[in-house]
LOTORZA-241886 format. One line per 4 residues: for each residue z, y, x negated of C-alpha. Coordinates in Angstrom, 3 decimals, m for minus. Layout:
Z/Y/X ~ ...
END
This chain:
164.523/133.017/m153.182 ~ 164.458/131.884/m149.533 ~ 168.073/133.017/m149.126 ~ 167.131/136.472/m150.414
164.174/136.738/m148.041 ~ 166.378/135.700/m145.121 ~ 169.061/138.240/m145.993 ~ 166.442/140.982/m146.454
164.924/140.295/m143.023 ~ 168.286/140.221/m141.266 ~ 169.603/143.166/m143.261 ~ 166.607/145.373/m142.429
166.855/144.585/m138.711 ~ 170.539/145.551/m138.785 ~ 169.763/148.704/m140.780 ~ 166.979/149.831/m138.452
168.965/149.461/m135.225 ~ 172.513/150.166/m136.440 ~ 172.638/151.244/m140.075 ~ 170.302/154.207/m139.751
172.165/155.802/m136.795 ~ 175.468/155.196/m138.619 ~ 174.188/156.864/m141.794 ~ 172.893/159.767/m139.727
176.347/160.186/m138.215 ~ 177.954/160.174/m141.685 ~ 175.476/162.738/m143.062 ~ 175.965/164.982/m140.023
179.736/164.767/m140.442 ~ 179.461/165.694/m144.134 ~ 177.086/168.568/m143.411 ~ 179.196/170.049/m140.648
182.345/169.617/m142.705 ~ 181.043/171.839/m145.496 ~ 178.368/173.951/m143.817 ~ 178.910/176.149/m140.792
177.026/174.691/m137.854 ~ 173.984/176.634/m136.668 ~ 173.649/174.709/m133.424 ~ 172.373/176.757/m130.525
174.070/177.186/m127.206 ~ 171.668/176.016/m124.529 ~ 170.886/177.899/m121.368 ~ 171.184/181.503/m122.597
170.109/183.474/m119.532 ~ 168.644/186.524/m121.278 ~ 165.936/184.639/m123.186 ~ 162.780/184.204/m121.142
159.576/183.970/m123.174 ~ 156.344/183.480/m121.276 ~ 155.645/179.774/m120.767 ~ 152.628/177.662/m119.910
153.357/174.266/m118.414 ~ 150.292/172.218/m119.358 ~ 150.090/169.038/m117.271 ~ 147.709/166.299/m118.407
146.396/164.269/m115.480 ~ 143.808/161.530/m115.413 ~ 143.239/159.895/m112.009 ~ 146.727/160.801/m110.793
145.946/161.336/m107.110 ~ 149.039/159.360/m106.072 ~ 151.516/161.539/m107.938 ~ 149.917/164.875/m108.842
150.993/166.675/m105.651 ~ 154.605/165.670/m106.225 ~ 154.367/166.846/m109.847 ~ 152.957/170.238/m108.852
155.607/170.752/m106.180 ~ 158.257/169.783/m108.717 ~ 156.805/172.333/m111.157 ~ 156.772/175.091/m108.559
160.485/174.525/m107.947 ~ 161.470/175.080/m111.589 ~ 164.122/177.748/m112.096 ~ 162.244/180.212/m114.273
160.856/183.732/m113.607 ~ 157.652/183.180/m111.640 ~ 155.807/185.943/m113.497 ~ 156.545/184.240/m116.826
155.631/180.668/m115.889 ~ 152.002/179.574/m115.825 ~ 151.166/176.108/m114.469 ~ 147.923/174.587/m115.720
146.613/171.111/m114.892 ~ 143.922/169.603/m117.073 ~ 142.205/166.754/m115.221 ~ 139.239/166.038/m117.478
137.350/162.861/m116.603 ~ 139.193/162.239/m113.331 ~ 136.907/160.659/m110.761 ~ 139.439/160.385/m107.941
140.955/163.146/m105.773 ~ 143.100/164.651/m108.533 ~ 140.985/167.819/m109.031 ~ 140.758/168.437/m105.265
144.522/168.084/m104.834 ~ 145.155/170.562/m107.643 ~ 142.687/173.010/m106.065 ~ 144.780/173.027/m102.899
147.503/174.778/m104.917 ~ 145.297/177.500/m106.421 ~ 146.653/180.099/m104.005 ~ 150.130/179.391/m105.337
149.036/180.232/m108.862 ~ 148.361/176.730/m110.178 ~ 145.302/176.623/m112.437 ~ 142.867/173.742/m112.801
140.873/172.915/m115.910 ~ 138.349/170.184/m115.257 ~ 135.378/168.703/m117.055 ~ 133.639/165.566/m115.740
133.417/163.967/m119.189 ~ 136.398/161.945/m120.310 ~ 137.106/162.219/m124.018 ~ 140.823/161.439/m124.050
144.099/163.291/m123.586 ~ 144.071/165.080/m126.936 ~ 140.527/166.337/m126.431 ~ 141.561/167.666/m123.018
144.586/169.437/m124.512 ~ 142.503/170.946/m127.308 ~ 140.008/172.227/m124.749 ~ 142.775/173.663/m122.558
144.840/175.467/m125.192 ~ 142.596/178.579/m125.528 ~ 143.002/179.170/m121.779 ~ 146.815/179.116/m121.840
148.651/182.442/m121.696 ~ 152.260/181.567/m122.554 ~ 154.006/182.217/m125.847 ~ 155.455/178.729/m125.441
153.346/175.785/m124.252 ~ 155.133/172.863/m122.634 ~ 153.199/169.589/m122.554 ~ 153.874/167.278/m119.628
152.449/164.249/m117.855 ~ 151.801/163.946/m114.142 ~ 154.287/161.120/m113.573 ~ 157.249/162.885/m115.203
159.463/165.101/m113.019 ~ 161.613/167.928/m114.378 ~ 165.130/168.985/m113.522 ~ 165.001/172.551/m112.076
166.567/173.998/m115.265 ~ 164.391/171.978/m117.664 ~ 162.084/174.805/m118.786 ~ 164.957/177.242/m119.302
166.845/174.697/m121.403 ~ 163.713/173.642/m123.290 ~ 162.782/177.163/m124.437 ~ 166.306/178.331/m125.294
166.220/177.024/m128.916 ~ 163.120/179.139/m129.633 ~ 165.491/182.073/m130.094 ~ 165.743/180.673/m133.608
162.521/181.607/m135.478 ~ 162.873/178.431/m137.568 ~ 162.324/176.314/m134.460 ~ 158.651/175.506/m134.018
158.984/172.917/m131.272 ~ 161.488/171.503/m128.808 ~ 161.765/168.218/m126.996 ~ 163.652/167.392/m123.832
165.445/164.280/m122.653 ~ 163.677/161.519/m120.784 ~ 165.650/159.608/m118.160 ~ 164.577/156.512/m116.245
165.204/156.796/m112.518 ~ 167.979/154.458/m111.420 ~ 167.311/151.645/m108.984 ~ 164.410/149.915/m110.745
166.321/146.730/m111.519 ~ 167.036/145.168/m114.893 ~ 163.833/146.457/m116.502 ~ 164.677/150.002/m115.506
168.255/149.622/m116.744 ~ 167.092/148.267/m120.107 ~ 164.513/151.043/m120.464 ~ 167.147/153.608/m119.516
169.548/152.226/m122.121 ~ 166.810/152.451/m124.748 ~ 166.230/156.139/m123.976 ~ 169.967/156.855/m124.144
170.000/155.189/m127.568 ~ 166.997/157.289/m128.630 ~ 168.663/160.411/m127.264 ~ 171.726/159.807/m129.426
169.594/159.435/m132.560 ~ 167.590/162.588/m131.779 ~ 170.808/164.560/m131.247 ~ 172.035/163.499/m134.681
168.668/164.220/m136.319 ~ 168.618/167.702/m134.823 ~ 172.140/168.418/m136.061 ~ 171.225/167.175/m139.537
167.817/168.821/m140.042 ~ 165.204/168.211/m137.384 ~ 164.293/165.668/m134.753 ~ 161.451/163.407/m135.892
160.767/161.778/m132.524 ~ 159.522/163.481/m129.382 ~ 158.658/162.442/m125.849 ~ 155.244/163.847/m125.027
156.226/164.197/m121.365 ~ 158.537/167.140/m122.140 ~ 157.497/168.659/m125.458 ~ 157.145/172.382/m126.191
155.699/174.342/m129.117 ~ 155.036/177.946/m130.029 ~ 151.426/178.527/m129.114 ~ 150.806/180.478/m132.306
151.754/177.359/m134.320 ~ 149.466/174.965/m132.458 ~ 147.011/173.111/m134.670 ~ 144.349/171.147/m132.776
144.852/167.494/m133.785 ~ 141.725/165.402/m134.299 ~ 140.439/163.897/m131.065 ~ 140.982/160.388/m132.457
144.773/160.782/m132.658 ~ 146.540/158.195/m130.504 ~ 150.103/159.591/m130.470 ~ 149.353/163.288/m130.098
152.986/164.305/m129.514 ~ 154.230/162.755/m132.775 ~ 151.285/164.202/m134.709 ~ 151.944/167.735/m133.434
155.688/167.476/m134.044 ~ 155.277/166.239/m137.606 ~ 152.714/168.912/m138.410 ~ 155.357/171.479/m137.453
157.942/169.747/m139.642 ~ 155.545/169.522/m142.577 ~ 154.963/173.280/m142.336 ~ 158.694/173.916/m142.639
159.661/174.342/m138.994 ~ 162.341/172.517/m137.067 ~ 161.834/170.389/m133.967 ~ 164.909/170.789/m131.787
166.042/168.107/m129.362 ~ 167.298/169.794/m126.183 ~ 169.182/167.001/m124.418 ~ 170.069/169.346/m121.558
166.355/169.747/m120.698 ~ 166.074/166.718/m118.427 ~ 163.032/164.908/m117.103 ~ 162.800/161.799/m114.956
160.338/158.940/m114.765 ~ 159.985/155.574/m113.037 ~ 159.792/152.461/m115.159 ~ 156.638/150.341/m115.298
156.333/147.853/m112.376 ~ 156.473/144.807/m114.639 ~ 157.454/143.862/m118.176 ~ 153.765/143.175/m118.864
152.863/146.766/m117.954 ~ 155.623/148.023/m120.225 ~ 154.329/145.893/m123.102 ~ 150.836/147.346/m122.590
152.239/150.890/m122.700 ~ 154.283/150.269/m125.827 ~ 151.432/148.446/m127.578 ~ 149.369/151.623/m127.423
152.247/153.685/m128.797 ~ 152.773/151.243/m131.648 ~ 149.088/151.286/m132.546 ~ 149.470/155.043/m132.799
152.433/154.658/m135.128 ~ 150.398/152.486/m137.473 ~ 147.764/155.192/m137.424 ~ 150.458/157.739/m138.308
151.521/155.719/m141.363 ~ 147.999/155.984/m142.746 ~ 148.019/159.711/m141.997 ~ 151.334/160.282/m143.782
149.718/162.634/m146.294 ~ 149.099/164.983/m143.353 ~ 152.485/164.470/m141.697 ~ 155.330/163.894/m144.147
157.069/166.949/m145.709 ~ 156.974/165.863/m149.362 ~ 159.406/168.588/m150.444 ~ 162.049/167.458/m147.903
163.189/163.944/m148.888 ~ 165.902/163.710/m146.216 ~ 163.319/164.301/m143.505 ~ 161.059/161.670/m145.035
163.993/159.250/m144.908 ~ 164.480/160.078/m141.229 ~ 160.808/159.502/m140.373 ~ 160.514/156.277/m142.336
163.770/154.841/m140.969 ~ 163.332/156.005/m137.386 ~ 159.614/155.623/m136.771 ~ 157.927/153.594/m139.507
160.416/150.794/m140.174 ~ 160.671/149.923/m136.478 ~ 157.044/148.835/m136.532 ~ 157.942/146.002/m138.872
160.912/144.638/m136.906 ~ 158.773/141.882/m135.292 ~ 157.688/140.742/m138.763 ~ 161.317/140.751/m139.927
162.266/138.736/m136.820 ~ 159.571/136.169/m137.598 ~ 160.639/136.104/m141.244 ~ 164.289/135.589/m140.274
163.604/132.562/m138.066 ~ 161.185/130.933/m140.549 ~ 163.457/131.369/m143.573 ~ 166.456/130.253/m141.491
164.638/127.033/m140.538 ~ 163.765/126.412/m144.172 ~ 167.362/126.963/m145.260 ~ 168.676/124.528/m142.668
165.979/121.873/m142.850 ~ 164.765/121.734/m146.405 ~ 167.358/123.172/m148.779 ~ 170.230/121.188/m150.225
173.673/122.687/m150.069 ~ 173.640/123.202/m153.835 ~ 170.602/125.419/m153.536 ~ 172.372/127.846/m151.228
174.395/130.673/m152.668 ~ 178.070/131.196/m151.998 ~ 177.424/133.705/m149.219 ~ 174.985/131.521/m147.293
176.187/127.961/m147.200 ~ 174.366/125.424/m145.043 ~ 176.938/125.593/m142.205 ~ 176.561/129.380/m142.139
172.775/129.016/m142.074 ~ 173.110/126.626/m139.115 ~ 175.265/129.167/m137.258 ~ 172.626/131.870/m137.837
169.929/129.535/m136.558 ~ 171.926/128.718/m133.417 ~ 172.457/132.438/m132.761 ~ 168.725/133.114/m133.122
167.827/130.235/m130.809 ~ 170.329/131.508/m128.226 ~ 168.867/135.022/m128.490 ~ 165.282/133.930/m127.897
166.250/131.392/m125.244 ~ 168.179/134.027/m123.293 ~ 165.221/136.417/m123.551 ~ 163.065/133.751/m121.903
165.591/132.665/m119.283 ~ 166.686/136.104/m118.121 ~ 163.160/137.506/m118.049 ~ 162.869/135.734/m114.681
165.822/137.535/m113.111 ~ 165.423/140.761/m111.164 ~ 168.961/141.031/m109.794 ~ 170.908/144.284/m110.183
174.093/142.445/m111.134 ~ 175.758/144.188/m114.106 ~ 176.022/140.981/m116.138 ~ 172.331/140.238/m115.668
171.474/143.759/m116.787 ~ 173.340/143.155/m120.040 ~ 171.807/139.705/m120.486 ~ 168.333/141.184/m119.967
168.596/143.208/m123.187 ~ 167.276/140.367/m125.413 ~ 164.236/140.155/m123.126 ~ 163.664/143.880/m123.490
163.972/143.728/m127.293 ~ 161.654/140.738/m127.585 ~ 159.054/142.359/m125.319 ~ 159.278/145.639/m127.235
158.699/143.927/m130.553 ~ 155.950/141.751/m129.099 ~ 154.284/145.042/m128.173 ~ 154.655/146.010/m131.823
152.652/142.957/m132.868 ~ 149.942/143.720/m130.318 ~ 149.837/147.324/m131.546 ~ 149.356/146.126/m135.124
146.472/143.882/m134.115 ~ 144.848/146.644/m132.079 ~ 145.074/149.101/m134.939 ~ 143.782/146.698/m137.588
140.899/145.552/m135.386 ~ 140.257/149.146/m134.249 ~ 140.448/148.051/m130.607 ~ 142.922/150.732/m129.536
141.062/153.509/m127.759 ~ 142.372/157.064/m128.050 ~ 141.709/157.410/m124.322 ~ 144.857/156.825/m122.356
144.540/153.734/m120.203 ~ 146.724/154.566/m117.250 ~ 149.645/152.175/m116.870 ~ 151.041/152.189/m113.357
154.625/153.173/m112.614 ~ 156.803/152.177/m109.691 ~ 156.116/154.148/m106.520
END
């Protein structure tokens, strides 16, 4: 029984990180072998729907001017691009800074009460004019062609939403490199999901929807981007991942800040599981498989990691060789235990290094994985104890 539990824990970890992307690749290959691809060509120059860039900003006085200037430099017809900043609840200079750009067409929506990001978006949506609404955060900068590339897939009426690529700015040390590698890994999965049926993961910093399809999520939703994307999928629309629509962001200053950010996201994912009746497309089993494998199962990786080390210790310390099956003899169990100890030891040792040496960047990956899954545990506790506020607690980024 212990052997089975150990193999299940290890097997699920392998499936979540490696098996699922591999299966996606196989299914995409089979689909494109027998069905003519309907993939869109990005960047078609004659498709310019009206767009509203809706920037959510709470106490972003340090970065909001840079974000607005970045938005004004986007390569898109000026008459078709509306820039709106919602700064509800900000008690710093954010509203005043936005007002300084009113003559350049930037619009400010401000209410002194702070009710959370989703409440601010819901309040702002009736004031937006674009056929397509692009949601963005103040600390995320766009490539000049990002809007053009992001809206291109909307030529297909089956596309209800699009999501761009998120890149971590280079030069932020091992934490930035690890975060950047994670987003490249996510990008690969989202490309495959889009080619198969639909992307099931979105980055809220560069996420666009048809305004006519917008459904105001409840104000208590933690991960508003995922909720909106899955509501589109449940209604039969496709969410397209536009990897050529690029955005850039600095990594959190410290690993602790990154854990705090991810803990909130993970609490939101637990919330999403309990809202599955509102989100999962019951009539589309392949999409359900994608959501469960990509988003839900990852929440339980820290529990599988704990289960793997506990069952491994039991197998090595308490079981007799005769009790172990042919595939998991005691020497093999000892090897697994040594590998796990090395993994966790390296995550502790290399968490102290901040050098940009290539080898150290690679060796930092266990630290990143451990911290990410530790954030998953914190998110679980916050959700169960109802201590995760829907109001975004601003986590600082590198200057």
